N, C-alpha and C positions, 0 to 999 in steps of 0.2 A: 504494500500500500504506500504509494508515494504521497508526500504531503499528509502523512498519517497522523500527525499531531494537530492538524488544523481543525477548523469548525466542522466541516463535512467529514474529513478524514478520520477524526477521532470517533465520530459516530459509527463510521463504517468498521473501524478496527474493533471497537467494543462489541459490535453485533456479530462479526465473524468469530471473535474469541468466545463470546457467550454461546455460540452455536457449536463449539468444540474444536474450532480450527486453530492451528498454529498460525500466529500472525507475526509478520516482520514489518516494522514501522520504518519507512525510509524517509529521510529528510535532512535538512541542513541545520534545523534548530535542535541541537543535541540536548539542551536542557529540557525542553518540553517533550521531546521524543522519549528520552530516557525516563522521565517522570511517568509518562503514560505506560511504558513497558513495565516499570516498577509497580505501578498501581495494579496492573493486570496480573503480574507475577508469572506463574508457570504458563508456558506456551506462547510467550510474547517476548520479543526482543527488538531493540532499536539498532538500526544501522545508519551511520551517517552516509548520505547519498546526495551527490550533486548530479541531478538528472541530465545536465548538459555535458557531462564528462563520461566518455565511453569506458574508461578504465575504472571509474567509480561504479558504474553499472556492473562491470564484470566482477568486481570485488563483492558487491552486494549480493549478486545472484549466487556466487560461490559460497558466501557466508550462509545464505538461506538454505542451500542444499546441505551444507555441512551440519547446520544446526538441526534441521528437521527432515533431512533425507530426500525430499523431493519438492519441486515447485509445481503447484497445480493451478493457482489463480494469481493473476497479475492485475492490479488496479492502478491505472495512471490517473491519479487524482491531483498531483501537484500542479499548481498554476499561479501565475502572477498577472496583475492587471496594470495597464498603463495609466499615467495621469491623463485625464481628459484633455484632448487638444485636437484641433483640426489637423488634417493631413499636412497642410502647409506648415503648421507649427509643431509637427512631430519630428524630433531629431532622429538621426539614423541610429544613434546609440540606444535610444529607447526602443525603436523598431526591432533592432537586432536582439536586444535582451528579452523582449516579450516572446519573440518567435523561438529563440533558443530554448527557453524553458517550456513553453506551451506546445510547441511543435517538434523541435529537434529532440527534446527530452522524451517525447512519446515515441518518436522514431527509434531512438537508441534503446529504449526499453524493450521494444518488440524485437529489434535486431539481436540484442544480447540474451534476452530471456527465452526466445523461441526454442533454442536447442535444449534448454533445461525443461521446458514444458514437454518437448518431444520425448526427452528421456523419461519423464514421468508417465508417459503413455497418453498424454493429451491434457487438456485443461481449458481455461477460459481467460481471455484478456478483455477487460472492460475499460474503455477510455472515457473519462469524464470530460465532456465537451461543454457546450453552452448553447442556450437559445440564441446568443449573439452569433453563433455559427450557422444560423438558419435565416438570417436577414441582416441588412445593414444597420449599423448603429452609429450615429454621428459621434465624433470625438473619441472613438475607440478603435480606430483602424488597425493597429497592431494586434489587439486582442481578437477582433473579429476575423482578421485574415488567418491568424493561427488556428482558431477554432473551426473555421471553414475547412482548412487544410486537414485537420484531424479527421474530418468526415471521409475524405478521400483515402487517407492512410488506413482508416479502419476497414473500409471496403476492400482495399487492395490486400491488406493482411489477411482478411477473412478468406479471400480466394487462394492466397498462397499457402495458408496453413490448415485449411479445412480437411485435407486428406490425411493430415497428421493428428486429426481429432482435437484440434485447437480451434475454439470458437472465438471470434472477435466482434464485439459490439460496442456501441457508443450510447451514452446517456447525455441528454441535453437539459440540464436544470435551468429553470428560470431564476427568479429572484429568491434566493434561499437565505434565511435569516442567520447569517454568520458574520464574524468580523470582516471577512473578505468583502462584503457589500456594505457593511455599516461603517467601516473605517476607511478614510481616504487612502488611496495608493500613495506610495512614496513620491513626494513632489507635488501632490495634489491638495486642494482645499476641500473639494466636495467628494462625497462618497457616492457609489453607484446607487445606493438606496435613496439618495436625495432626489434622484431623477425618476423614481418609480413610486406610484401609489397603487396599492392593491385594490383600491375601491372599484375600478372598472373591470377587474378580473372576473371571470365566470365563477371561480372559487375565490372570494374576496379576502384573501390573506396572503402574507408572505409564506413561502415554503419553509419547512423545517428540515434539518439534516436527516431526521428519521424517515421523511418521505422518500428521499433519494436512496437511503440505505436499504429500504425494503425492496426497491426495484433492483438495486445492485445485487442483493442476495439472491434474487430470482435468476438474474442473468449468469451468475457464477455457479448456479446449482445445476444438477442433472435434470431438473424440471425444464430447463431451457436447452435441452440437448439438440433440438432441431432449429435453434435460433442462432444465426450468424450473419454478420454484415448488416445488422439492423440498427436503427436509430430510435431511441425512445425519448420523447419530449415529456418533461415533467415540470410544468410551469403554471398550473392552476388556470390555464386558459389565456395566459398573457398573449400568445401569438394569434389567438383567435380574433382579437379586436375587443372593443368595449362591450360589456354585457349591458344593454339598455334596460332601464327599469320600466316596468309596466305603469301606465297612467293610473292614478288612483281616484280620478273623478267618477261621477255617476256614469253608468253604462249608457251607451248611445241607444236611442229609441229604435 
Protein backbone atom coordinates (compact mmCIF):
# COMPACT_ATOMS: atom_id res chain seq x y z
CA UNK A 1 0.00 0.00 0.00
CA UNK A 2 1.77 3.13 -1.15
CA UNK A 3 0.85 6.25 0.76
CA UNK A 4 -0.33 3.82 3.40
CA UNK A 5 -0.14 6.23 6.33
CA UNK A 6 -2.31 8.93 4.74
CA UNK A 7 -6.00 9.65 5.10
CA UNK A 8 -7.26 7.10 2.60
CA UNK A 9 -4.23 4.84 2.83
CA UNK A 10 -4.50 4.26 6.56
CA UNK A 11 -8.16 3.34 6.17
CA UNK A 12 -7.23 0.80 3.50
CA UNK A 13 -4.34 -0.61 5.53
CA UNK A 14 -6.48 -1.07 8.64
CA UNK A 15 -9.22 -2.83 6.67
CA UNK A 16 -6.88 -5.27 4.94
CA UNK A 17 -5.19 -6.01 8.26
CA UNK A 18 -8.52 -6.51 10.02
CA UNK A 19 -9.42 -8.99 7.30
CA UNK A 20 -6.38 -11.10 8.11
CA UNK A 21 -3.94 -9.84 5.48
CA UNK A 22 -0.28 -9.13 5.97
CA UNK A 23 0.19 -5.46 5.13
CA UNK A 24 3.20 -3.49 4.01
CA UNK A 25 2.89 0.27 4.44
CA UNK A 26 5.03 2.07 1.88
CA UNK A 27 5.81 5.77 2.05
CA UNK A 28 8.31 8.52 2.78
CA UNK A 29 6.82 9.62 6.12
CA UNK A 30 8.69 7.20 8.34
CA UNK A 31 7.26 8.55 11.59
CA UNK A 32 3.62 8.13 10.61
CA UNK A 33 4.21 4.87 8.76
CA UNK A 34 6.10 3.25 11.59
CA UNK A 35 3.49 4.46 14.10
CA UNK A 36 0.68 2.84 12.11
CA UNK A 37 2.61 -0.41 11.75
CA UNK A 38 3.33 -0.36 15.48
CA UNK A 39 -0.34 0.24 16.25
CA UNK A 40 -1.38 -2.75 14.15
CA UNK A 41 1.41 -4.95 15.44
CA UNK A 42 1.61 -8.47 14.04
CA UNK A 43 1.31 -8.80 10.24
CA UNK A 44 2.14 -5.14 9.57
CA UNK A 45 5.39 -3.44 8.66
CA UNK A 46 6.52 -0.09 7.32
CA UNK A 47 8.97 0.23 4.44
CA UNK A 48 10.39 3.58 3.41
CA UNK A 49 9.52 3.89 -0.27
CA UNK A 50 10.16 6.67 -2.75
CA UNK A 51 7.72 5.75 -5.52
CA UNK A 52 9.72 7.74 -8.09
CA UNK A 53 12.86 5.63 -7.55
CA UNK A 54 13.09 2.22 -9.24
CA UNK A 55 15.74 0.96 -6.81
CA UNK A 56 13.51 1.95 -3.89
CA UNK A 57 10.71 -0.10 -5.43
CA UNK A 58 13.00 -3.10 -5.91
CA UNK A 59 14.06 -2.96 -2.26
CA UNK A 60 10.46 -2.63 -1.05
CA UNK A 61 9.20 -5.59 -3.08
CA UNK A 62 12.13 -7.73 -1.96
CA UNK A 63 11.47 -6.76 1.67
CA UNK A 64 7.77 -7.63 1.36
CA UNK A 65 8.54 -11.06 -0.09
CA UNK A 66 11.19 -11.74 2.56
CA UNK A 67 8.85 -10.75 5.37
CA UNK A 68 5.66 -12.43 4.21
CA UNK A 69 6.63 -14.95 1.56
CA UNK A 70 4.66 -13.61 -1.39
CA UNK A 71 3.06 -10.50 -2.81
CA UNK A 72 -0.60 -10.86 -3.81
CA UNK A 73 -2.03 -7.33 -3.85
CA UNK A 74 -0.49 -4.00 -4.83
CA UNK A 75 -2.36 -0.75 -4.18
CA UNK A 76 -0.99 2.41 -5.78
CA UNK A 77 -2.46 4.96 -3.43
CA UNK A 78 0.38 7.50 -3.10
CA UNK A 79 -0.30 10.85 -4.71
CA UNK A 80 0.45 14.56 -4.54
CA UNK A 81 -1.46 17.58 -5.75
CA UNK A 82 -0.21 20.74 -7.38
CA UNK A 83 -0.85 24.26 -6.06
CA UNK A 84 -3.77 25.60 -8.13
CA UNK A 85 -2.49 27.61 -11.10
CA UNK A 86 -3.34 28.10 -14.75
CA UNK A 87 -1.28 26.20 -17.29
CA UNK A 88 0.49 29.45 -18.18
CA UNK A 89 1.47 29.96 -14.55
CA UNK A 90 2.51 26.37 -13.83
CA UNK A 91 6.27 25.97 -13.72
CA UNK A 92 7.98 22.94 -15.23
CA UNK A 93 9.36 21.84 -11.87
CA UNK A 94 5.83 21.51 -10.46
CA UNK A 95 4.61 19.72 -13.60
CA UNK A 96 7.46 17.21 -13.44
CA UNK A 97 7.11 16.57 -9.70
CA UNK A 98 3.38 15.81 -9.89
CA UNK A 99 3.78 13.47 -12.86
CA UNK A 100 6.80 11.78 -11.29
CA UNK A 101 4.80 10.77 -8.22
CA UNK A 102 1.33 10.21 -9.63
CA UNK A 103 2.21 8.61 -12.98
CA UNK A 104 5.82 7.46 -13.03
CA UNK A 105 5.41 6.07 -9.50
CA UNK A 106 2.51 3.93 -10.70
CA UNK A 107 4.45 2.81 -13.78
CA UNK A 108 7.45 1.79 -11.69
CA UNK A 109 5.28 -0.08 -9.21
CA UNK A 110 3.78 -2.24 -11.94
CA UNK A 111 7.15 -2.75 -13.64
CA UNK A 112 8.89 -3.91 -10.46
CA UNK A 113 6.03 -5.70 -8.68
CA UNK A 114 4.65 -7.68 -11.64
CA UNK A 115 7.32 -10.40 -11.40
CA UNK A 116 6.61 -10.83 -7.68
CA UNK A 117 2.88 -11.13 -8.32
CA UNK A 118 3.65 -13.65 -11.05
CA UNK A 119 5.80 -15.66 -8.63
CA UNK A 120 2.86 -15.70 -6.22
CA UNK A 121 0.65 -17.25 -8.88
CA UNK A 122 -1.27 -14.05 -9.62
CA UNK A 123 -2.98 -11.29 -7.75
CA UNK A 124 -4.46 -7.83 -8.08
CA UNK A 125 -3.19 -4.33 -8.74
CA UNK A 126 -5.48 -1.42 -7.91
CA UNK A 127 -4.54 2.09 -8.96
CA UNK A 128 -6.17 4.92 -7.04
CA UNK A 129 -6.81 7.56 -9.69
CA UNK A 130 -9.32 10.43 -9.42
CA UNK A 131 -12.46 11.89 -10.93
CA UNK A 132 -10.07 14.60 -12.16
CA UNK A 133 -8.83 11.91 -14.54
CA UNK A 134 -12.25 11.78 -16.17
CA UNK A 135 -12.68 15.45 -17.05
CA UNK A 136 -10.84 18.72 -17.19
CA UNK A 137 -10.36 20.73 -14.01
CA UNK A 138 -9.13 24.29 -14.26
CA UNK A 139 -5.94 25.13 -12.35
CA UNK A 140 -4.94 21.49 -11.81
CA UNK A 141 -3.36 20.57 -15.16
CA UNK A 142 -0.46 18.45 -13.78
CA UNK A 143 -2.73 16.45 -11.49
CA UNK A 144 -5.38 16.00 -14.19
CA UNK A 145 -2.84 14.93 -16.80
CA UNK A 146 -1.27 12.38 -14.48
CA UNK A 147 -4.56 10.81 -13.47
CA UNK A 148 -5.76 10.65 -17.09
CA UNK A 149 -2.56 8.81 -17.97
CA UNK A 150 -3.03 6.34 -15.11
CA UNK A 151 -6.22 5.23 -16.87
CA UNK A 152 -4.32 4.20 -19.99
CA UNK A 153 -1.58 2.59 -17.94
CA UNK A 154 -4.19 0.57 -16.03
CA UNK A 155 -5.78 -0.77 -19.20
CA UNK A 156 -2.45 -1.58 -20.83
CA UNK A 157 -1.20 -3.41 -17.75
CA UNK A 158 -4.46 -5.38 -17.58
CA UNK A 159 -3.87 -6.62 -21.13
CA UNK A 160 -0.25 -7.47 -20.53
CA UNK A 161 -0.72 -9.25 -17.21
CA UNK A 162 -4.11 -10.94 -17.53
CA UNK A 163 -2.69 -14.26 -18.75
CA UNK A 164 -0.52 -14.31 -15.64
CA UNK A 165 -3.66 -14.16 -13.50
CA UNK A 166 -2.91 -10.59 -12.46
CA UNK A 167 -5.88 -8.24 -12.58
CA UNK A 168 -5.41 -4.47 -12.86
CA UNK A 169 -8.19 -1.97 -12.12
CA UNK A 170 -8.58 1.69 -11.21
CA UNK A 171 -10.71 3.55 -8.69
CA UNK A 172 -11.67 7.18 -9.29
CA UNK A 173 -12.60 8.80 -5.98
CA UNK A 174 -14.35 12.16 -5.92
CA UNK A 175 -14.01 14.57 -3.00
CA UNK A 176 -13.04 12.37 -0.06
CA UNK A 177 -12.81 13.92 3.40
CA UNK A 178 -9.09 13.63 4.15
CA UNK A 179 -6.26 16.10 4.80
CA UNK A 180 -5.39 15.71 1.10
CA UNK A 181 -8.41 17.82 0.14
CA UNK A 182 -8.88 19.84 3.32
CA UNK A 183 -5.30 21.14 3.55
CA UNK A 184 -3.68 23.29 0.84
CA UNK A 185 -0.95 21.70 -1.24
CA UNK A 186 2.57 22.98 -0.65
CA UNK A 187 2.79 26.50 -2.00
CA UNK A 188 -0.99 26.92 -2.14
CA UNK A 189 -3.41 29.08 -0.15
CA UNK A 190 -6.66 27.29 -0.97
CA UNK A 191 -7.48 23.60 -0.52
CA UNK A 192 -9.37 21.48 -3.04
CA UNK A 193 -12.31 21.31 -0.63
CA UNK A 194 -12.65 25.09 -0.90
CA UNK A 195 -13.77 24.67 -4.50
CA UNK A 196 -16.38 21.97 -3.92
CA UNK A 197 -19.65 21.98 -2.03
CA UNK A 198 -21.43 18.62 -1.80
CA UNK A 199 -24.83 20.32 -1.72
CA UNK A 200 -25.57 19.66 -5.44
CA UNK A 201 -24.27 16.07 -5.39
CA UNK A 202 -26.85 13.30 -5.83
CA UNK A 203 -25.52 12.00 -2.49
CA UNK A 204 -25.07 15.37 -0.75
CA UNK A 205 -21.99 14.77 1.37
CA UNK A 206 -18.26 14.41 1.05
CA UNK A 207 -17.00 10.88 0.68
CA UNK A 208 -15.35 9.09 3.57
CA UNK A 209 -12.19 6.98 3.27
CA UNK A 210 -14.22 3.92 4.26
CA UNK A 211 -16.38 4.37 1.14
CA UNK A 212 -13.31 3.88 -1.04
CA UNK A 213 -11.91 1.14 1.18
CA UNK A 214 -14.97 -1.06 0.71
CA UNK A 215 -14.66 -0.84 -3.08
CA UNK A 216 -10.92 -1.51 -2.89
CA UNK A 217 -11.43 -4.64 -0.80
CA UNK A 218 -13.82 -5.98 -3.43
CA UNK A 219 -11.43 -5.36 -6.33
CA UNK A 220 -8.57 -7.00 -4.45
CA UNK A 221 -10.64 -10.06 -3.59
CA UNK A 222 -11.52 -13.24 -5.46
CA UNK A 223 -15.07 -11.88 -5.76
CA UNK A 224 -13.67 -9.68 -8.55
CA UNK A 225 -11.92 -12.57 -10.32
CA UNK A 226 -13.47 -11.65 -13.70
CA UNK A 227 -12.87 -7.90 -13.38
CA UNK A 228 -9.83 -6.33 -15.02
CA UNK A 229 -9.02 -3.16 -16.92
CA UNK A 230 -12.06 -1.53 -15.37
CA UNK A 231 -12.66 1.88 -13.84
CA UNK A 232 -14.85 2.52 -10.84
CA UNK A 233 -16.13 6.01 -10.05
CA UNK A 234 -16.96 6.66 -6.40
CA UNK A 235 -17.98 10.31 -6.14
CA UNK A 236 -21.53 10.55 -4.77
CA UNK A 237 -22.70 11.72 -8.18
CA UNK A 238 -20.23 14.60 -8.58
CA UNK A 239 -19.68 13.88 -12.28
CA UNK A 240 -23.39 13.52 -12.98
CA UNK A 241 -24.04 17.23 -12.61
CA UNK A 242 -26.24 19.01 -10.07
CA UNK A 243 -29.19 17.20 -8.53
CA UNK A 244 -32.04 19.69 -8.95
CA UNK A 245 -34.48 19.98 -6.10
CA UNK A 246 -38.17 19.39 -6.75
CA UNK A 247 -40.45 22.41 -6.49
CA UNK A 248 -42.30 22.55 -3.21
CA UNK A 249 -45.25 24.72 -4.24
CA UNK A 250 -48.82 23.51 -4.80
CA UNK A 251 -49.30 20.92 -7.52
CA UNK A 252 -50.39 22.25 -10.91
CA UNK A 253 -54.06 21.84 -11.74
